[in-house]
C-alpha positions as a Markdown table, in Angstrom:
| # | Residue | x | y | z |
|---|---|---|---|---|
| 1 | Met | -16.5 | -19.1 | -36.6 |
| 2 | Arg | -17.4 | -20.5 | -33.3 |
| 3 | Lys | -17.0 | -18.5 | -30.1 |
| 4 | Phe | -15.6 | -20.1 | -27.0 |
| 5 | Ser | -16.7 | -19.0 | -23.6 |
| 6 | Ser | -14.0 | -17.4 | -21.4 |
| 7 | Gln | -14.3 | -20.3 | -19.0 |
| 8 | Val | -13.4 | -22.9 | -21.7 |
| 9 | Val | -10.5 | -20.8 | -22.8 |
| 10 | Leu | -9.2 | -20.4 | -19.3 |
| 11 | Thr | -9.6 | -24.2 | -18.7 |
| 12 | Leu | -7.6 | -25.0 | -21.8 |
| 13 | Phe | -5.0 | -22.5 | -20.9 |
| 14 | Ile | -4.5 | -24.0 | -17.4 |
| 15 | Cys | -4.4 | -27.6 | -18.9 |
| 16 | Phe | -1.8 | -26.5 | -21.4 |
| 17 | Phe | 0.5 | -25.1 | -18.6 |
| 18 | Ile | -0.1 | -28.2 | -16.4 |
| 19 | Val | 1.1 | -30.4 | -19.3 |
| 20 | Leu | 4.1 | -28.2 | -20.0 |
| 21 | Ser | 5.1 | -28.2 | -16.3 |
| 22 | Gly | 5.2 | -32.0 | -16.3 |
| 23 | Phe | 7.9 | -31.9 | -19.1 |
| 24 | Ala | 9.9 | -29.1 | -17.5 |
| 25 | Lys | 13.0 | -30.1 | -15.7 |
| 26 | Thr | 13.6 | -28.4 | -12.4 |
| 27 | Lys | 17.0 | -27.6 | -11.1 |
| 28 | Pro | 17.6 | -27.8 | -7.3 |
| 29 | Leu | 18.7 | -24.6 | -5.5 |
| 30 | Tyr | 21.8 | -26.4 | -4.1 |
| 31 | Lys | 23.2 | -29.9 | -4.0 |
| 32 | Leu | 23.2 | -31.7 | -0.7 |
| 33 | Ser | 26.5 | -33.4 | 0.2 |
| 34 | Glu | 26.6 | -37.2 | 0.3 |
| 35 | Lys | 28.3 | -37.2 | 3.7 |
| 36 | Ala | 27.3 | -35.5 | 6.9 |
| 37 | Pro | 29.7 | -32.8 | 8.1 |
| 38 | Glu | 32.2 | -33.9 | 10.7 |
| 39 | Lys | 31.6 | -32.5 | 14.2 |
| 40 | Pro | 34.6 | -31.4 | 16.2 |
| 41 | Pro | 35.3 | -33.7 | 19.2 |
| 42 | Val | 33.5 | -32.8 | 22.3 |
| 43 | Lys | 35.7 | -31.6 | 25.2 |
| 44 | Pro | 34.6 | -33.1 | 28.5 |
| 45 | Leu | 33.0 | -30.6 | 30.7 |
| 46 | Ser | 34.9 | -29.3 | 33.7 |
| 47 | Pro | 33.3 | -29.9 | 37.1 |
| 48 | Ile | 30.8 | -27.4 | 38.5 |
| 49 | Leu | 31.1 | -26.0 | 42.0 |
| 50 | Thr | 27.8 | -25.5 | 43.7 |
| 51 | Gly | 27.3 | -23.6 | 46.9 |
| 52 | Thr | 24.4 | -24.5 | 49.1 |
| 53 | Asp | 23.3 | -23.8 | 52.7 |
| 54 | Arg | 24.9 | -27.2 | 53.5 |
| 55 | Gly | 28.3 | -26.6 | 52.1 |
| 56 | Leu | 30.3 | -26.7 | 48.9 |
| 57 | Ile | 29.7 | -29.5 | 46.4 |
| 58 | Arg | 31.5 | -30.5 | 43.1 |
| 59 | Val | 29.4 | -32.0 | 40.3 |
| 60 | Ser | 31.4 | -33.8 | 37.7 |
| 61 | Ser | 30.5 | -34.1 | 34.0 |
| 62 | Asn | 29.1 | -37.6 | 34.6 |
| 63 | Gly | 26.7 | -36.4 | 37.3 |
| 64 | Met | 28.7 | -37.6 | 40.3 |
| 65 | Thr | 28.7 | -35.3 | 43.3 |
| 66 | Glu | 31.3 | -34.9 | 46.0 |
| 67 | Ile | 31.0 | -32.8 | 49.1 |
| 68 | Leu | 34.1 | -30.6 | 49.4 |
| 69 | Trp | 33.2 | -28.6 | 52.5 |
| 70 | Asn | 30.2 | -29.0 | 54.8 |
| 71 | Glu | 31.0 | -26.9 | 57.8 |
| 72 | Gly | 28.7 | -24.0 | 56.9 |
| 73 | Ser | 26.7 | -22.4 | 54.1 |
| 74 | Val | 28.1 | -21.0 | 50.9 |
| 75 | Ser | 26.5 | -17.8 | 49.6 |
| 76 | Asn | 29.2 | -16.7 | 47.0 |
| 77 | Ile | 31.8 | -18.5 | 44.9 |
| 78 | Ile | 34.7 | -16.3 | 43.5 |
| 79 | Lys | 36.8 | -17.5 | 40.6 |
| 80 | Thr | 40.6 | -17.1 | 41.2 |
| 81 | Gln | 43.6 | -18.0 | 39.1 |
| 82 | Ser | 45.2 | -21.3 | 39.9 |
| 83 | Lys | 49.0 | -21.6 | 40.2 |
| 84 | Met | 49.5 | -25.2 | 39.3 |
């Protein structure tokens, strides 16, 4: 009987598993949906009040600025409840 070297046996073993892996069917971990998830509607941002050394400025959600008060500097803005 003929003896095969360990390198030949290992090569045949690897080739065998490569061929088998080509026939194996893999199953995905999860199925992706066909449709992208719906995003909730985006609420428009409320205006931002900015205090500077030149006064009080309102910045709207579209980037427009409006000077609300310019007779001094603003160092602190305090949020209060509105009664509207």
